[in-house]
C-alpha positions as CSV (number, residue, x, y, z in Angstrom):
1,X,28.0,18.4,-29.6
2,X,30.4,16.0,-31.2
3,X,28.0,15.4,-34.0
4,X,27.7,19.2,-34.7
5,X,27.4,19.7,-38.5
6,X,27.7,16.0,-39.4
7,X,25.3,15.0,-42.2
8,X,22.4,12.8,-41.0
9,X,23.4,10.0,-43.4
10,X,26.8,9.8,-41.9
11,X,25.4,9.3,-38.4
12,X,24.1,5.9,-37.1
13,X,20.3,5.7,-37.0
14,X,20.6,5.1,-33.3
15,X,21.9,8.7,-32.9
16,X,18.2,9.7,-33.3
17,X,17.4,7.8,-30.1
18,X,20.4,9.2,-28.2
19,X,19.2,12.7,-28.9
20,X,15.4,12.4,-28.7
21,X,14.9,9.7,-26.1
22,X,16.7,11.9,-23.6
23,X,15.1,15.2,-25.0
24,X,11.8,14.9,-26.7
25,X,10.5,11.6,-25.2
26,X,11.4,12.6,-21.7
27,X,9.8,16.1,-22.2
28,X,6.6,14.2,-23.1
29,X,6.7,11.8,-20.2
30,X,7.3,14.6,-17.7
31,X,4.5,16.6,-19.2
32,X,2.1,13.8,-18.8
33,X,2.9,13.2,-15.2
34,X,2.9,17.0,-14.4
35,X,-0.5,17.5,-16.2
36,X,-2.0,14.7,-14.1
37,X,-1.2,16.6,-11.0
38,X,-2.0,20.1,-12.2
39,X,-5.3,19.4,-13.9
40,X,-6.6,18.0,-10.6
41,X,-5.9,21.3,-8.8
42,X,-6.8,23.5,-11.8
43,X,-3.6,25.4,-11.9
44,X,0.0,25.0,-13.0
45,X,2.7,25.7,-15.5
46,X,4.7,23.3,-17.7
47,X,7.7,24.6,-19.6
48,X,9.6,22.8,-22.4
49,X,13.2,24.0,-22.8
50,X,13.7,24.2,-26.6
51,X,15.8,26.4,-28.8
52,X,16.0,28.3,-32.1
53,X,16.9,24.9,-33.6
54,X,13.2,24.3,-33.8
55,X,13.0,27.1,-36.3
56,X,16.1,26.8,-38.4
57,X,19.0,24.3,-38.9
58,X,21.3,24.0,-35.8
59,X,23.9,21.4,-34.9
60,X,22.3,18.4,-36.7
61,X,19.0,16.9,-38.0
62,X,17.8,14.9,-34.9
63,X,18.5,18.0,-32.7
64,X,16.4,20.3,-34.9
65,X,13.5,17.9,-35.3
66,X,13.5,17.3,-31.6
67,X,13.3,21.0,-30.8
68,X,10.6,21.6,-33.4
69,X,8.6,18.8,-31.8
70,X,9.0,20.3,-28.3
71,X,7.6,23.6,-29.6
72,X,4.7,21.8,-31.2
73,X,4.1,19.8,-28.1
74,X,3.7,23.0,-26.1
75,X,1.2,24.4,-28.6
76,X,-0.9,21.3,-28.8
77,X,-0.8,20.4,-25.1
78,X,-1.8,24.0,-24.3
79,X,-5.0,23.5,-26.3
80,X,-6.1,20.5,-24.1
81,X,-4.9,22.1,-20.8
82,X,-6.4,25.5,-21.3
83,X,-9.8,24.7,-19.9
84,X,-8.0,23.3,-16.8
85,X,-6.2,26.6,-16.3
86,X,-2.8,24.9,-16.8
87,X,-0.3,26.8,-19.0
88,X,2.2,25.2,-21.3
89,X,5.0,27.1,-23.0
90,X,8.2,26.5,-24.9
91,X,11.2,28.4,-23.7
92,X,14.1,29.4,-26.0
93,X,17.3,30.4,-24.3
94,X,19.8,32.2,-26.4
95,X,23.4,31.0,-26.7
96,X,24.1,29.3,-23.4
97,X,27.6,28.7,-21.9
98,X,26.9,25.1,-20.8
99,X,29.7,22.8,-19.8
100,X,29.5,21.0,-23.2
101,X,29.6,24.3,-25.1
102,X,32.7,25.3,-23.2
103,X,34.4,21.9,-23.9
104,X,33.4,21.5,-27.5
105,X,33.1,25.1,-28.8
106,X,34.8,27.7,-26.7
107,X,37.9,25.8,-25.5
108,X,38.8,24.6,-29.1
109,X,38.3,28.1,-30.4
110,X,40.5,29.6,-27.7
111,X,43.2,27.1,-28.5
112,X,43.1,28.0,-32.2
113,X,43.3,31.7,-31.3
114,X,46.4,31.1,-29.2
115,X,48.0,29.1,-32.0
116,X,47.6,32.1,-34.3
117,X,46.8,32.5,-37.9
118,X,48.6,31.0,-40.9
119,X,48.7,34.0,-43.2
120,X,46.6,34.3,-46.3
121,X,44.7,31.0,-46.4
122,X,42.3,32.0,-49.3
123,X,38.7,33.0,-49.5
124,X,37.3,29.6,-48.3
125,X,39.5,29.5,-45.2
126,X,38.8,33.2,-44.3
127,X,35.0,32.6,-44.7
128,X,35.2,29.6,-42.3
129,X,37.3,31.6,-39.9
130,X,34.7,34.4,-39.9
131,X,31.9,32.0,-39.2
132,X,33.9,30.5,-36.4
133,X,34.4,34.0,-35.0
134,X,30.7,34.7,-35.1
135,X,29.9,31.5,-33.2
136,X,32.7,32.3,-30.7
137,X,31.3,35.8,-30.0
138,X,27.8,34.4,-29.7
139,X,28.7,31.9,-27.0
140,X,31.3,34.0,-25.3
141,X,28.6,36.6,-24.7
142,X,26.0,34.0,-24.1
143,X,23.7,33.4,-21.1
144,X,24.6,31.4,-18.1
145,X,22.4,28.4,-17.4
146,X,21.0,30.2,-14.4
147,X,19.4,32.9,-16.5
148,X,16.8,30.4,-17.9
149,X,16.0,29.5,-14.3
150,X,15.3,33.2,-13.5
151,X,12.9,33.3,-16.4
152,X,11.1,30.1,-15.2
153,X,10.7,31.7,-11.7
154,X,9.3,34.9,-13.2
155,X,6.8,32.9,-15.4
156,X,5.7,30.9,-12.4
157,X,5.0,34.0,-10.5
158,X,3.1,35.7,-13.3
159,X,-0.6,35.9,-12.4
160,X,-1.5,36.3,-16.1
161,X,0.5,33.3,-17.3
162,X,-2.5,31.9,-19.2
163,X,-2.1,34.7,-21.7
164,X,1.2,33.2,-22.8
165,X,0.1,29.6,-22.9
166,X,0.9,27.7,-26.1
167,X,3.6,30.2,-27.2
168,X,7.3,30.1,-27.8
169,X,9.0,32.5,-25.3
170,X,12.5,33.9,-25.6
171,X,14.6,34.3,-22.5
172,X,16.0,37.7,-23.7
173,X,12.5,39.1,-24.2
174,X,11.4,37.7,-20.9
175,X,14.4,39.4,-19.3
176,X,13.2,42.7,-20.6
177,X,9.6,42.1,-19.6
178,X,10.4,41.0,-16.1
179,X,13.5,43.3,-15.6
180,X,15.8,40.3,-15.2
181,X,19.6,40.3,-15.4
182,X,22.0,37.4,-15.5
183,X,23.9,36.3,-12.4
184,X,27.0,38.3,-13.6
185,X,24.9,41.4,-14.0
186,X,24.5,41.4,-17.8
187,X,21.3,42.1,-19.6
188,X,20.3,39.8,-22.5
189,X,18.2,41.3,-25.3
190,X,17.1,38.2,-27.2
191,X,17.6,36.9,-30.8
192,X,15.3,39.6,-32.4
193,X,17.3,42.5,-30.9
194,X,19.3,44.3,-33.6
195,X,21.8,45.4,-30.9
196,X,22.3,41.9,-29.7
197,X,22.7,40.5,-33.2
198,X,25.4,43.1,-34.0
199,X,27.2,42.3,-30.8
200,X,27.2,38.6,-31.5
201,X,28.4,39.2,-35.1
202,X,31.4,41.1,-33.7
203,X,30.1,44.6,-34.6
204,X,30.4,45.7,-31.0
205,X,31.2,49.4,-31.8
206,X,28.2,49.7,-34.1
207,X,26.0,48.0,-31.5
208,X,26.8,50.8,-29.0
209,X,24.8,53.2,-31.1
210,X,21.7,51.0,-31.5
211,X,18.9,51.5,-29.0
212,X,17.9,48.4,-27.0
213,X,14.2,48.6,-28.1
214,X,15.0,48.2,-31.8
215,X,14.1,44.6,-32.7
216,X,13.3,42.6,-35.8
217,X,9.4,42.3,-36.1
218,X,8.0,38.8,-35.4
219,X,6.3,38.8,-38.8
220,X,9.7,39.3,-40.5
221,X,11.2,36.4,-38.6
222,X,8.2,34.2,-39.5
223,X,8.4,35.2,-43.1
224,X,12.1,34.6,-43.4
225,X,11.9,31.1,-41.8
226,X,8.5,30.3,-43.2
227,X,8.1,26.9,-44.8
228,X,4.9,27.7,-46.9
């Protein structure tokens, strides 16, 4: 989190290893070991925990590349595991209130709010402040770490899990499919939900009038973020 937004050429090359030895490499090692056990018994489920950083820029370059690779790992491993009846998916939580997010995102923002504004700071400063407010709302209304765990349990219990193998799955959409709520009773609608996007952007009053089922179609998301 300390390297959030720092250009890749201003980071030491070893930062790649700090991020992806812990994340990407360990995902692969654990997947290999799990697959060895699961293919023997012809059943099982492997889940990579990834994020929307695999689709669009988020935090920094090594982070995004690592998440994109986790998604591709799930898709490719699923091809080889399918005949053994072992499912492999990539799970995208929404904004999650982890300990690091609280320390490096929420706490500093709360401190700035308590310090108050400084009058008319110009268009650039107001734009930056607005972006910070959007991020704050996103994480302040984010998921607990336990919500992803609830999604994992639901997937593990699903008798039709092979229909999902190789796919990227969003926790918010799984919550709706499996009727899950967070440990504090809140319902998360996912990053395609128009209602959720409005809430995260600070348009809470407008969001109240938007039905929960209204979501941005997948083909629109694919087209917007498409690389070809």
